[in-house]
C-alpha positions in Angstrom: 0.0 0.0 0.0 1.3 3.4 -0.9 1.9 5.9 2.0 2.0 9.7 1.9 5.8 9.5 2.4 6.1 7.5 -0.8 4.2 10.0 -3.1 6.9 11.9 -5.1 4.6 13.3 -7.7 3.0 16.7 -7.2 -0.4 17.3 -8.7 -2.5 20.3 -9.3 -6.2 20.7 -8.8 -8.5 23.7 -9.2 -10.6 23.0 -6.1 -13.4 25.5 -6.8 -15.2 25.1 -10.2 -18.8 25.4 -11.1 -20.8 23.7 -13.9 -24.3 24.2 -15.3 -25.6 22.1 -12.3 -25.1 25.3 -10.2 -28.6 26.2 -11.1 -29.7 28.8 -8.6 -29.0 32.5 -9.2 -31.1 34.7 -6.9 -30.1 38.1 -8.2 -32.9 38.4 -10.8 -35.4 35.6 -10.0 -37.7 36.3 -13.0 -35.0 35.5 -15.5 -34.3 32.0 -13.9 -30.6 32.3 -14.8 -28.1 29.7 -13.8 -24.9 30.7 -12.0 -22.9 28.8 -14.7 -23.5 27.3 -18.1 -20.4 25.1 -18.5 -21.1 21.4 -19.3 -19.3 19.1 -16.8 -17.4 17.3 -19.6 -16.2 20.7 -20.9 -15.0 21.6 -17.4 -13.1 18.4 -17.2 -11.4 18.8 -20.6 -10.6 22.4 -20.0 -9.1 21.7 -16.6 -6.9 18.9 -18.0 -5.8 21.1 -20.9 -4.6 23.7 -18.4 -2.5 21.3 -16.4 -4.9 20.1 -13.7 -4.0 16.5 -12.8 -7.0 16.1 -10.5 -10.5 17.5 -11.4 -13.4 18.4 -9.2 -16.6 20.2 -9.7 -18.1 22.1 -6.7 -21.6 23.1 -7.7 -23.8 25.0 -5.3 -25.7 22.4 -3.2 -25.6 19.8 -6.0 -23.4 16.8 -6.5 -24.7 16.3 -10.1 -21.7 17.8 -11.8 -19.3 15.4 -10.2 -21.7 12.5 -10.7 -22.0 13.3 -14.4 -18.2 13.2 -14.7 -18.2 9.8 -12.9 -20.7 8.5 -15.3 -18.9 9.9 -18.4 -15.5 8.6 -17.2 -16.2 5.6 -15.0 -12.6 4.3 -15.0 -10.9 7.7 -14.3 -9.0 7.9 -11.1 -8.5 11.7 -11.3 -12.0 12.8 -10.5 -12.5 14.1 -6.9 -16.2 14.2 -5.9 -17.0 17.8 -4.7 -19.8 20.1 -3.8 -20.1 23.7 -2.4 -22.6 23.6 0.4 -24.5 26.8 1.2 -25.5 27.3 4.8 -26.1 30.1 7.4 -24.4 31.3 10.5 -27.3 32.0 12.9 -25.6 35.0 14.4 -26.2 37.8 11.9 -27.8 35.3 9.4 -24.6 35.3 7.4 -24.3 33.0 4.4 -21.3 30.5 4.6 -20.0 28.3 1.8 -18.2 25.1 2.5 -16.3 23.2 -0.2 -16.7 19.5 0.5 -14.4 16.9 -1.0 -15.0 13.2 -1.1 -18.8 13.9 -1.0 -21.2 11.1 -1.4 -24.9 11.0 -2.4 -26.0 9.9 1.1 -24.0 12.7 2.8 -25.4 15.2 0.4 -29.0 14.2 1.3 -28.1 14.3 5.0 -26.9 17.9 4.8 -29.9 19.4 3.1 -32.2 19.8 6.2 -29.2 21.1 8.2 -28.1 24.0 6.0 -30.0 26.6 8.0 -27.3 26.3 10.7 -23.6 26.0 9.7 -22.7 24.4 13.1 -25.0 21.5 12.4 -23.6 21.1 8.9 -20.0 21.2 10.3 -20.9 18.6 13.0 -22.3 16.2 10.4 -19.3 16.6 8.1 -16.9 16.0 11.0 -19.0 12.9 12.0 -18.7 11.7 8.4 -14.9 12.3 8.5 -14.8 14.1 5.2 -12.4 16.9 4.2 -13.9 20.3 3.7 -12.9 24.0 3.6 -14.6 27.3 4.4 -14.6 29.2 1.1 -13.9 33.0 0.4 -14.1 33.8 4.1 -15.2 37.5 3.9 -17.3 37.3 0.8 -20.6 37.5 2.7 -19.3 39.1 5.9 -20.2 42.8 6.3 -19.7 43.3 10.0 -23.1 41.8 10.9 -21.4 40.4 14.1 -18.1 41.2 15.7 -15.2 39.6 13.9 -14.3 37.3 16.8 -17.8 35.9 16.7 -17.5 35.2 13.0 -14.0 33.7 13.2 -15.1 31.1 15.8 -16.0 29.1 12.7 -12.3 28.8 11.7 -11.1 26.3 14.3 -14.0 24.0 13.4 -13.1 23.5 9.7 -10.2 21.3 8.5 -9.2 23.9 5.9 -9.6 27.5 4.6 -9.7 28.5 1.0 -6.7 30.9 1.2 -6.7 31.8 -2.5 -9.9 32.3 -4.4 -9.6 33.4 -8.1 -12.4 36.0 -7.7 -11.2 37.6 -4.5 -8.7 40.5 -4.3 -5.1 39.8 -3.2 -5.7 41.7 0.1 -8.7 39.4 0.9 -6.8 36.2 0.1 -3.7 37.3 2.0 -5.7 38.1 5.1 -7.2 34.6 5.0 -3.7 33.2 4.8 -2.7 35.1 7.9 -5.8 33.9 9.7 -5.0 30.3 8.7 -1.5 30.6 10.0 -2.7 31.6 13.4 -5.3 28.8 13.5 -2.9 25.9 14.1 -3.9 22.7 12.3 -6.1 24.3 9.6 -5.0 23.3 6.1 -5.0 25.5 2.9 -6.8 25.0 -0.4 -7.2 27.3 -3.4 -9.4 27.4 -6.5 -10.6 29.7 -9.3 -14.3 29.8 -8.4 -14.8 29.8 -12.1 -18.3 30.2 -13.4 -17.2 30.0 -17.0 -14.5 28.0 -18.8 -12.4 31.1 -19.2 -10.7 31.0 -15.7 -10.7 27.2 -15.0 -7.2 26.2 -13.8 -5.9 29.7 -13.4 -5.9 29.3 -9.6 -5.1 25.9 -8.0 -3.9 23.8 -5.1 -0.7 21.8 -5.4 -0.2 18.6 -3.3 1.4 15.1 -3.6 -0.6 12.4 -5.2 -1.2 10.9 -8.6 -4.8 9.9 -8.1 -7.8 11.8 -6.5 -7.6 9.5 -3.5 -3.9 10.2 -2.9 -4.4 13.9 -3.5 -7.2 14.1 -1.0 -5.1 12.3 1.6 -2.4 14.9 1.1 -4.9 17.7 1.6 -6.0 16.1 4.8 -2.4 16.0 5.9 -2.0 19.7 5.4 0.3 19.4 2.3 -1.8 21.6 0.0 -0.2 24.8 -1.3 -2.0 27.6 -3.1 -0.9 28.7 -6.6 -2.0 30.8 -9.5 -4.0 34.0 -9.8 -5.8 36.2 -7.3 -8.9 38.0 -8.5 -10.6 41.3 -8.6 -13.2 43.3 -10.6 -11.9 42.1 -14.0 -12.2 38.4 -13.0 -15.7 38.7 -11.7 -16.9 40.9 -14.5 -15.5 38.5 -17.1 -17.4 35.7 -15.6 -20.6 37.8 -15.4 -20.4 38.7 -19.1 -19.8 35.0 -19.9 -22.8 33.9 -17.9 -25.0 36.6 -19.5 -23.9 35.6 -23.0 -24.6 31.9 -22.3 -28.0 32.8 -20.8 -28.9 34.7 -23.9 -27.9 31.8 -26.0 -30.1 29.4 -23.9 -33.1 31.7 -24.5 -32.6 31.3 -28.2 -32.1 27.5 -28.0 -28.4 27.0 -27.5 -27.5 25.1 -24.3 -29.9 24.1 -21.4 -33.5 24.6 -22.2 -34.8 26.3 -19.0 -37.4 28.5 -20.6 -40.6 27.7 -22.4 -43.7 29.4 -23.7 -44.6 32.9 -22.6 -41.7 33.1 -20.1 -39.1 32.4 -22.9 -40.7 35.1 -25.1 -40.7 37.6 -22.2 -37.1 36.9 -21.5 -36.2 37.3 -25.1 -37.9 40.7 -25.2 -36.1 41.7 -22.0 -32.7 40.8 -23.6 -33.4 43.1 -26.5 -34.6 45.9 -24.3 -31.6 45.6 -21.9 -29.0 46.3 -24.6 -28.4 49.9 -23.3 -27.7 48.5 -19.8 -25.0 46.0 -20.6 -22.5 48.1 -18.5 -24.1 46.7 -15.4 -22.2 43.4 -15.3 -19.0 45.5 -15.1 -20.4 48.1 -12.7 -21.8 45.7 -10.1 -18.5 43.8 -9.5 -16.7 47.1 -9.2 -19.1 48.2 -6.5 -18.8 44.9 -4.7 -15.0 44.9 -4.8 -15.0 48.3 -3.2 -17.2 46.9 -0.5 -14.9 43.9 -0.2 -11.9 46.3 0.2 -13.7 48.1 3.1 -14.6 44.8 4.7 -11.0 43.5 4.5 -9.6 46.8 5.9 -12.0 46.6 8.8 -11.2 43.0 9.4 -7.5 43.5 9.3 -7.9 46.2 12.0 -9.7 43.8 14.3 -7.7 40.7 13.5 -4.8 41.1 15.9 -7.3 41.1 18.8 -8.7 37.7 17.8 -8.3 35.1 20.5 -8.8 31.7 18.8 -11.2 29.5 20.8 -10.7 25.7 21.1 -12.7 23.5 18.7 -14.0 21.4 21.6 -15.5 24.4 23.3 -17.1 25.6 20.1 -18.8 22.3 19.5 -20.2 22.3 23.0 -21.6 25.8 22.6 -22.7 25.7 19.0 -25.8 27.7 18.1 -28.9 25.8 17.1 
């Protein structure tokens, strides 16, 4: 049996990629847009072409992207089953995203009724002994609760996503500092790509030729981040890519999500919205300014953070 010490090969994996199974986009509910329109097989082929030895798909609250890859490539040993689980921190009602690796269909079903409370989700994941990471730490945090209240999540997770391909360098570097203080918390990185354009531009390097070996290395804390940070350009590029694929789907290219009068209404809205196509660039710019303010505020409070013990947090977790 091969042990971690006998794994000379370093592999790369973009550990945060979406496919068209990330079906929910709540920004404009009437349009029923997906968060991504990339077919899983195209995700796989693009990742491999860009040097990713291991491939995972982490769709929002769906395992279907990874399952589709398993069905398409049943003998492949380079597919890591993944999912991005959306849940809530009860204090402040803050959204939290957990990237779960080695996910199973049974565990996916178990998590669905627990997602209203991140502590319950974490407890179930720890019970199942799967590897998971807290993604883009400050993406949803806007000071709803004191920083020390929010950061009590950190000792409970096996890993932090320390480099996200949509987040600014300042955001990612602050997470790396937080991870360094939280002893025993591993590091992962991924592009958070919602189009094929950025797949494999941000990655995690770790020993292991197969998905199983790679995952074991991540558990052992051997993962190292690499590749690009993000910013307004990265997010806006994805936004325009999703908008273009959405428009194509309305006119019959890609997933057929719209029918009858709703499809006609959306087609008309696409034509009428032409003068407003600056918005997919404007909105990320506004959000990145907010992100910069959040990171600056968090940096000011970070030095006072006194990390609690995981056992104490599990005892006092909020229900």
